[in-house]
N, CA, C and O atoms as CSV, one atom per row, in Angstrom:
chain,resi,resn,atom,element,x,y,z
A,1,MET,N,N,72.851,4.430,28.435
A,1,MET,CA,C,73.881,5.435,28.243
A,1,MET,C,C,73.432,6.391,27.157
A,1,MET,O,O,72.751,5.982,26.217
A,2,ALA,N,N,73.794,7.626,27.269
A,2,ALA,CA,C,73.450,8.641,26.279
A,2,ALA,C,C,74.673,8.984,25.438
A,2,ALA,O,O,75.787,8.543,25.722
A,3,PHE,N,N,74.443,9.777,24.401
A,3,PHE,CA,C,75.531,10.230,23.543
A,3,PHE,C,C,76.627,10.881,24.377
A,3,PHE,O,O,76.336,11.648,25.295
A,4,ALA,N,N,77.879,10.583,24.065
A,4,ALA,CA,C,79.036,11.184,24.733
A,4,ALA,C,C,79.953,11.781,23.678
A,4,ALA,O,O,80.540,11.049,22.881
A,5,ILE,N,N,80.079,13.091,23.664
A,5,ILE,CA,C,80.873,13.782,22.644
A,5,ILE,C,C,82.324,13.298,22.638
A,5,ILE,O,O,82.967,13.306,21.589
A,6,ARG,N,N,82.844,12.882,23.780
A,6,ARG,CA,C,84.239,12.417,23.841
A,6,ARG,C,C,84.460,11.122,23.054
A,6,ARG,O,O,85.599,10.767,22.752
A,7,ASN,N,N,83.372,10.417,22.721
A,7,ASN,CA,C,83.478,9.171,21.962
A,7,ASN,C,C,83.322,9.380,20.455
A,7,ASN,O,O,83.308,8.413,19.693
A,8,LEU,N,N,83.206,10.623,20.027
A,8,LEU,CA,C,83.075,10.960,18.604
A,8,LEU,C,C,84.407,11.528,18.127
A,8,LEU,O,O,84.927,12.480,18.709
A,9,SER,N,N,84.957,10.942,17.068
A,9,SER,CA,C,86.242,11.419,16.567
A,9,SER,C,C,86.253,11.471,15.048
A,9,SER,O,O,85.547,10.715,14.380
A,10,VAL,N,N,87.060,12.367,14.517
A,10,VAL,CA,C,87.208,12.542,13.068
A,10,VAL,C,C,88.209,11.523,12.540
A,10,VAL,O,O,89.312,11.383,13.069
A,11,LEU,N,N,87.807,10.812,11.486
A,11,LEU,CA,C,88.712,9.895,10.808
A,11,LEU,C,C,89.316,10.535,9.566
A,11,LEU,O,O,90.492,10.329,9.263
A,12,ALA,N,N,88.504,11.318,8.841
A,12,ALA,CA,C,88.973,11.968,7.616
A,12,ALA,C,C,88.115,13.188,7.329
A,12,ALA,O,O,86.938,13.236,7.688
A,13,TYR,N,N,88.721,14.175,6.677
A,13,TYR,CA,C,88.008,15.391,6.307
A,13,TYR,C,C,88.534,15.866,4.962
A,13,TYR,O,O,89.746,15.930,4.754
A,14,ALA,N,N,87.623,16.203,4.040
A,14,ALA,CA,C,88.016,16.743,2.743
A,14,ALA,C,C,86.824,17.423,2.082
A,14,ALA,O,O,85.718,16.883,2.085
A,15,ASN,N,N,87.041,18.584,1.527
A,15,ASN,CA,C,86.037,19.290,0.741
A,15,ASN,C,C,84.697,19.439,1.450
A,15,ASN,O,O,83.651,19.298,0.816
A,16,GLY,N,N,84.705,19.719,2.739
A,16,GLY,CA,C,83.478,19.923,3.484
A,16,GLY,C,C,82.786,18.657,3.940
A,16,GLY,O,O,81.702,18.717,4.521
A,17,PHE,N,N,83.401,17.501,3.685
A,17,PHE,CA,C,82.857,16.207,4.114
A,17,PHE,C,C,83.705,15.668,5.250
A,17,PHE,O,O,84.932,15.750,5.203
A,18,THR,N,N,83.056,15.113,6.278
A,18,THR,CA,C,83.787,14.518,7.390
A,18,THR,C,C,83.318,13.084,7.595
A,18,THR,O,O,82.121,12.797,7.592
A,19,LEU,N,N,84.285,12.194,7.772
A,19,LEU,CA,C,84.028,10.814,8.132
A,19,LEU,C,C,84.354,10.684,9.615
A,19,LEU,O,O,85.478,10.952,10.041
A,20,TRP,N,N,83.368,10.275,10.388
A,20,TRP,CA,C,83.487,10.194,11.843
A,20,TRP,C,C,83.488,8.749,12.314
A,20,TRP,O,O,83.045,7.853,11.597
A,21,HIS,N,N,83.986,8.530,13.519
A,21,HIS,CA,C,83.816,7.263,14.218
A,21,HIS,C,C,83.177,7.578,15.563
A,21,HIS,O,O,83.568,8.529,16.240
A,22,TYR,N,N,82.174,6.760,15.948
A,22,TYR,CA,C,81.549,6.907,17.256
A,22,TYR,C,C,81.567,5.573,17.974
A,22,TYR,O,O,81.004,4.592,17.489
A,23,LYS,N,N,82.214,5.535,19.131
A,23,LYS,CA,C,82.243,4.339,19.975
A,23,LYS,C,C,81.126,4.477,20.987
A,23,LYS,O,O,81.187,5.321,21.881
A,24,ALA,N,N,80.103,3.645,20.846
A,24,ALA,CA,C,78.845,3.833,21.564
A,24,ALA,C,C,78.813,3.280,22.985
A,24,ALA,O,O,77.799,3.418,23.668
A,25,GLY,N,N,79.875,2.671,23.438
A,25,GLY,CA,C,79.860,2.130,24.797
A,25,GLY,C,C,78.815,1.036,24.940
A,25,GLY,O,O,78.865,0.031,24.231
A,26,THR,N,N,77.869,1.225,25.852
A,26,THR,CA,C,76.845,0.205,26.090
A,26,THR,C,C,75.563,0.420,25.290
A,26,THR,O,O,74.625,-0.369,25.407
A,27,ASP,N,N,75.509,1.483,24.475
A,27,ASP,CA,C,74.313,1.745,23.662
A,27,ASP,C,C,74.232,0.767,22.498
A,27,ASP,O,O,75.252,0.380,21.927
A,28,ASP,N,N,73.012,0.373,22.154
A,28,ASP,CA,C,72.807,-0.514,21.012
A,28,ASP,C,C,72.401,0.305,19.787
A,28,ASP,O,O,72.142,1.505,19.883
A,29,GLN,N,N,72.351,-0.370,18.629
A,29,GLN,CA,C,72.049,0.327,17.371
A,29,GLN,C,C,70.666,0.969,17.384
A,29,GLN,O,O,70.479,2.032,16.791
A,30,ARG,N,N,69.700,0.349,18.043
A,30,ARG,CA,C,68.353,0.924,18.087
A,30,ARG,C,C,68.359,2.298,18.761
A,30,ARG,O,O,67.747,3.236,18.251
A,31,SER,N,N,69.032,2.421,19.883
A,31,SER,CA,C,69.058,3.711,20.577
A,31,SER,C,C,69.885,4.741,19.808
A,31,SER,O,O,69.537,5.922,19.781
A,32,ILE,N,N,70.968,4.300,19.188
A,32,ILE,CA,C,71.810,5.225,18.418
A,32,ILE,C,C,71.067,5.765,17.204
A,32,ILE,O,O,71.266,6.918,16.823
A,33,GLY,N,N,70.222,4.957,16.598
A,33,GLY,CA,C,69.463,5.375,15.425
A,33,GLY,C,C,68.241,6.213,15.748
A,33,GLY,O,O,67.565,6.693,14.839
A,34,SER,N,N,67.948,6.396,17.023
A,34,SER,CA,C,66.758,7.165,17.387
A,34,SER,C,C,66.951,8.646,17.084
A,34,SER,O,O,68.062,9.168,17.184
A,35,PRO,N,N,65.856,9.324,16.709
A,35,PRO,CA,C,65.947,10.752,16.381
A,35,PRO,C,C,66.517,11.553,17.549
A,35,PRO,O,O,66.110,11.373,18.697
A,36,GLY,N,N,67.445,12.422,17.247
A,36,GLY,CA,C,68.013,13.305,18.254
A,36,GLY,C,C,69.175,12.731,19.042
A,36,GLY,O,O,69.739,13.434,19.881
A,37,TYR,N,N,69.557,11.483,18.808
A,37,TYR,CA,C,70.650,10.879,19.572
A,37,TYR,C,C,71.922,11.728,19.469
A,37,TYR,O,O,72.621,11.916,20.465
A,38,PHE,N,N,72.223,12.237,18.281
A,38,PHE,CA,C,73.451,13.005,18.056
A,38,PHE,C,C,73.250,14.517,18.188
A,38,PHE,O,O,74.128,15.278,17.779
A,39,ASN,N,N,72.138,14.972,18.739
A,39,ASN,CA,C,71.863,16.413,18.822
A,39,ASN,C,C,72.960,17.209,19.528
A,39,ASN,O,O,73.230,18.348,19.148
A,40,ASP,N,N,73.588,16.638,20.533
A,40,ASP,CA,C,74.648,17.356,21.250
A,40,ASP,C,C,75.874,17.615,20.375
A,40,ASP,O,O,76.738,18.409,20.747
A,41,ALA,N,N,75.959,16.962,19.230
A,41,ALA,CA,C,77.063,17.191,18.292
A,41,ALA,C,C,76.602,18.004,17.092
A,41,ALA,O,O,77.280,18.039,16.065
A,42,GLY,N,N,75.458,18.653,17.216
A,42,GLY,CA,C,74.894,19.415,16.104
A,42,GLY,C,C,75.769,20.538,15.599
A,42,GLY,O,O,75.607,20.979,14.462
A,43,ASP,N,N,76.699,21.014,16.423
A,43,ASP,CA,C,77.588,22.086,15.980
A,43,ASP,C,C,78.758,21.576,15.138
A,43,ASP,O,O,79.454,22.379,14.517
A,44,VAL,N,N,78.991,20.256,15.101
A,44,VAL,CA,C,80.088,19.709,14.299
A,44,VAL,C,C,79.631,18.762,13.189
A,44,VAL,O,O,80.315,18.636,12.173
A,45,LEU,N,N,78.493,18.100,13.364
A,45,LEU,CA,C,77.982,17.202,12.330
A,45,LEU,C,C,77.221,17.987,11.277
A,45,LEU,O,O,76.418,18.861,11.603
A,46,THR,N,N,77.472,17.677,10.026
A,46,THR,CA,C,76.864,18.381,8.901
A,46,THR,C,C,76.175,17.380,7.979
A,46,THR,O,O,76.643,16.254,7.814
A,47,ALA,N,N,75.072,17.792,7.387
A,47,ALA,CA,C,74.376,16.936,6.423
A,47,ALA,C,C,75.369,16.435,5.374
A,47,ALA,O,O,76.140,17.210,4.808
A,48,GLY,N,N,75.334,15.142,5.131
A,48,GLY,CA,C,76.244,14.512,4.183
A,48,GLY,C,C,77.425,13.832,4.844
A,48,GLY,O,O,78.070,12.984,4.226
A,49,ASP,N,N,77.726,14.186,6.096
A,49,ASP,CA,C,78.781,13.492,6.830
A,49,ASP,C,C,78.379,12.036,7.044
A,49,ASP,O,O,77.195,11.701,7.001
A,50,MET,N,N,79.361,11.179,7.274
A,50,MET,CA,C,79.100,9.780,7.587
A,50,MET,C,C,79.725,9.440,8.928
A,50,MET,O,O,80.793,9.940,9.281
A,51,VAL,N,N,79.032,8.574,9.671
A,51,VAL,CA,C,79.496,8.179,10.998
A,51,VAL,C,C,79.600,6.654,11.039
A,51,VAL,O,O,78.602,5.955,10.865
A,52,LEU,N,N,80.803,6.147,11.270
A,52,LEU,CA,C,81.000,4.722,11.503
A,52,LEU,C,C,80.699,4.490,12.982
A,52,LEU,O,O,81.349,5.075,13.848
A,53,VAL,N,N,79.731,3.650,13.267
A,53,VAL,CA,C,79.289,3.432,14.636
A,53,VAL,C,C,79.701,2.043,15.107
A,53,VAL,O,O,79.388,1.038,14.470
A,54,SER,N,N,80.413,2.006,16.238
A,54,SER,CA,C,80.747,0.749,16.903
A,54,SER,C,C,79.869,0.667,18.142
A,54,SER,O,O,80.090,1.392,19.112
A,55,ALA,N,N,78.883,-0.206,18.113
A,55,ALA,CA,C,77.942,-0.349,19.222
A,55,ALA,C,C,78.116,-1.708,19.878
A,55,ALA,O,O,78.847,-2.566,19.384
A,56,VAL,N,N,77.435,-1.886,20.994
A,56,VAL,CA,C,77.538,-3.123,21.749
A,56,VAL,C,C,77.010,-4.323,20.954
A,56,VAL,O,O,77.479,-5.444,21.152
A,57,ASP,N,N,76.048,-4.104,20.063
A,57,ASP,CA,C,75.445,-5.216,19.331
A,57,ASP,C,C,75.908,-5.361,17.888
A,57,ASP,O,O,75.696,-6.420,17.296
A,58,SER,N,N,76.529,-4.349,17.297
A,58,SER,CA,C,77.014,-4.434,15.917
A,58,SER,C,C,77.669,-3.120,15.518
A,58,SER,O,O,77.779,-2.189,16.315
A,59,GLY,N,N,78.098,-3.070,14.272
A,59,GLY,CA,C,78.634,-1.843,13.701
A,59,GLY,C,C,77.845,-1.493,12.458
A,59,GLY,O,O,77.272,-2.369,11.810
A,60,ARG,N,N,77.813,-0.213,12.125
A,60,ARG,CA,C,77.150,0.209,10.887
A,60,ARG,C,C,77.590,1.618,10.518
A,60,ARG,O,O,78.242,2.310,11.299
A,61,VAL,N,N,77.219,2.022,9.315
A,61,VAL,CA,C,77.537,3.352,8.827
A,61,VAL,C,C,76.243,4.154,8.754
A,61,VAL,O,O,75.256,3.705,8.172
A,62,LEU,N,N,76.256,5.345,9.351
A,62,LEU,CA,C,75.107,6.244,9.295
A,62,LEU,C,C,75.476,7.473,8.487
A,62,LEU,O,O,76.628,7.905,8.491
A,63,CYS,N,N,74.517,8.022,7.807
A,63,CYS,CA,C,74.680,9.265,7.068
A,63,CYS,C,C,73.888,10.352,7.793
A,63,CYS,O,O,72.742,10.131,8.183
A,64,VAL,N,N,74.495,11.520,7.973
A,64,VAL,CA,C,73.794,12.649,8.586
A,64,VAL,C,C,72.925,13.284,7.509
A,64,VAL,O,O,73.418,13.662,6.446
A,65,VAL,N,N,71.630,13.399,7.788
A,65,VAL,CA,C,70.684,13.948,6.820
A,65,VAL,C,C,70.140,15.286,7.320
A,65,VAL,O,O,70.082,15.518,8.527
A,66,PRO,N,N,69.738,16.173,6.393
A,66,PRO,CA,C,69.232,17.486,6.802
A,66,PRO,C,C,67.990,17.365,7.681
A,66,PRO,O,O,67.093,16.568,7.406
A,67,ASP,N,N,67.954,18.158,8.730
A,67,ASP,CA,C,66.798,18.219,9.615
A,67,ASP,C,C,66.882,19.518,10.396
A,67,ASP,O,O,67.877,19.767,11.076
A,68,GLU,N,N,65.868,20.338,10.310
A,68,GLU,CA,C,65.882,21.651,10.959
A,68,GLU,C,C,65.722,21.557,12.473
A,68,GLU,O,O,66.010,22.524,13.178
A,69,ARG,N,N,65.269,20.419,12.984
A,69,ARG,CA,C,65.009,20.283,14.422
A,69,ARG,C,C,66.187,19.711,15.194
A,69,ARG,O,O,66.123,19.641,16.421
A,70,GLY,N,N,67.241,19.307,14.540
A,70,GLY,CA,C,68.395,18.709,15.213
A,70,GLY,C,C,69.140,17.796,14.256
A,70,GLY,O,O,68.979,17.895,13.040
A,71,VAL,N,N,69.942,16.924,14.799
A,71,VAL,CA,C,70.726,15.999,13.990
A,71,VAL,C,C,69.911,14.725,13.780
A,71,VAL,O,O,69.419,14.116,14.730
A,72,ARG,N,N,69.785,14.344,12.520
A,72,ARG,CA,C,69.088,13.104,12.177
A,72,ARG,C,C,70.018,12.273,11.329
A,72,ARG,O,O,70.743,12.806,10.489
A,73,THR,N,N,70.006,10.961,11.544
A,73,THR,CA,C,70.847,10.063,10.773
A,73,THR,C,C,69.991,9.010,10.088
A,73,THR,O,O,68.869,8.726,10.507
A,74,ALA,N,N,70.538,8.445,9.037
A,74,ALA,CA,C,69.887,7.355,8.319
A,74,ALA,C,C,70.943,6.312,7.984
A,74,ALA,O,O,72.076,6.649,7.641
A,75,ALA,N,N,70.566,5.059,8.086
A,75,ALA,CA,C,71.481,3.972,7.747
A,75,ALA,C,C,71.712,3.930,6.244
A,75,ALA,O,O,70.790,4.156,5.460
A,76,LEU,N,N,72.932,3.642,5.850
A,76,LEU,CA,C,73.201,3.447,4.429
A,76,LEU,C,C,72.681,2.081,4.043
A,76,LEU,O,O,72.892,1.106,4.764
A,77,GLY,N,N,72.024,2.002,2.947
A,77,GLY,CA,C,71.443,0.720,2.593
A,77,GLY,C,C,71.733,0.384,1.241
A,77,GLY,O,O,71.319,-0.673,0.765
């Protein structure tokens, strides 16, 4: 399964920061963490935003990081 914009929703917004939730359906964390997975949401995701991801194999929090080629995320550690 690929990224589906309908599964991305805003949980909170303040001062230019957005906390998102993404329900990944049948996608696992490895595919969600791959470069460009969130590219179709590049018009709404901004560097510094956080995405709570519910995937088939686990949940985690990703941070949107700056990237001129598209949307890139990194796991919070």
